[in-house]
C-alpha positions, 0 to 999 in steps of 0.5 A, spaced: 990 849 739 983 849 742 979 856 741 976 858 748 972 864 749 973 869 755 970 874 758 974 879 754 972 876 748 965 877 750 966 884 752 969 886 745 964 882 741 958 886 745 959 893 741 958 889 734 951 886 736 946 888 731 951 891 726 949 890 718 955 886 717 954 882 724 952 875 722 948 875 728 943 880 725 937 878 722 936 881 715 931 886 714 926 885 708 928 889 702 920 893 702 921 895 709 928 898 708 925 901 702 919 904 705 923 907 711 928 910 706 923 913 702 919 916 709 925 919 712 927 922 705 920 925 704 920 927 712 926 931 711 924 934 705 917 937 708 923 939 713 926 943 709 921 946 706 918 948 713 925 951 714 925 956 708 918 958 710 920 960 717 926 963 715 922 968 710 917 969 716 911 964 712 909 961 719 903 958 717 906 955 711 912 953 716 907 949 720 903 946 715 910 943 712 911 940 719 904 937 719 906 934 713 913 932 715 909 928 721 904 925 718 909 922 713 913 919 719 906 917 723 904 913 716 910 909 717 911 908 725 903 909 727 901 915 731 904 917 738 900 916 744 
């Protein structure tokens, strides 16, 4: 039996593009993945501290924690224009 691709096959496979287990997806550099995960973890911690400070009514400290979260993400992706 000869395998043939149909329009249905292409439409069916499309949602899987760039899925981690899709062999067509390029592998990410281990250091890059670790840096991204660390930045997300650090930003999440700053946001949690900002939320706690805001809940307590300490707006100055909450604002400072939000700035730290922003700087953490900017160090990874660059400054927004």
